[in-house]
N, C-alpha and C positions, 0 to 999 in steps of 0.2 A: 742343515743340522746346526742347532744352536748350542753354544757351549754353556755349561753351568754358570760361568761367570756372568754372561749377559742375562741369564734368567734371574739371578739374584739381584742384579743391578736394576732390572725392570720392576721387580717387586718392591724395592725400597721406596720410591716416590709414591707408589700406589698405597703401601702401608701407611705412609705419612698422611696421605690424602684421606684414607679411610679413618685414621685416628682423629684427624682434624674434624671430619664430618661427624664422627661419633661424639667428640667433645662439644661440637656445636649443637648436636641433638640433645645432649645431656644438659647443656646450658639452657636451651630453649625449654626443655622439660622442667628444669629447676625454676625458671622464671614463671612458667605457667603455674607451677605448684605454689610458689610464693604469692602470686597474684590471687590465687584461690584462697590461700590463707589470709591474705590482707582483707579480701572481701568478707570472709567468715568473721574475722576479728571486728571489722567495721560493723557488721550486722549484730554481733554480740554486744559491742559497745553501745550501739543504738538502743538495743533492748535493755541494757543495764541503765542507760540514761533515763529511759522511759520508766523503768521500775523505780529508780531513785526519785524521779518527779512524783510518781504515784505515792510512794512512801512519805515524801515530804508533805504532800497535800493531806494525806491521811493523818499524819502527825499534827499538822496545823489544825485540822478539823477536830481532832481529839483534844488538843490544847484549848481550842475555843470552847468546846463542850465542857471541859474541865473548869474553865473560868466561869462559864454560865452556871454550872452546877454549884461551884464554890460560893457564888454570890447568893444563891437561894438555898444554901445548905440547911437541911433539916436533920432530924434524928438519924435517918439512915443515909443521909447525903455524904457523911464522912466515909462510909465504906465504898460508896460509888466513886467518890473523889479519889480515894487511894487506889481503887481499881483502875480508874482512868490514868492516874499517874503511872502506875505499873505498866499499863498498856503503852503509854506514850514512851516510857523508857525502853520497852521492848522494841518499839518501832524505830526509835533513835539508834538502838544497837544494830538493828537490821540495816538501817540506812548507812551506818558506819561500815558494816561489812561490805555492802554493795559499793560504796565509794572506794574501799580498799581493792575490791575485785576490779573495779573500773581502772584504778591507777595501775594495777598489775598488768591488765590487758593493754593499756596504753603504752606501758614500758615495753611489753612484748611486741606490740605493733611497730614501735620505733626501731626495735632491734631487727625485725623482719625487713623494714624499709631500708635499714642500713645494709643488710645482707644483699638486698636487691641492687642497691647502688654499687656495692662492691662487685657483684656479679656482672652488672652492666658495664662496668669500667674495666673488666678483665678480658 
């Protein structure tokens, strides 16, 4: 027959061990989730960089087209020129938005990396 004292004594280290295992599992899960987020952010950043390059090229093409049209400007060339200028400004605005998104995502990625480092060191 065991006394209640021994029973509660035996459960103490087991509870601590289970809690430690649970914490290790939570840490492992958090690390996996952060790794997933890092990969998703990296993929998003890659896509944004690609979109920025595409917009920059399109803006360059339109600027060139605008320059060519300006040099051979005729009666209706003025309206085409202002159309191209407007389009170029729109693309530059889109480019700025994408660059800002990219900067925000980079900042978020750095924060996630810092969280991983903190979790790994605890």
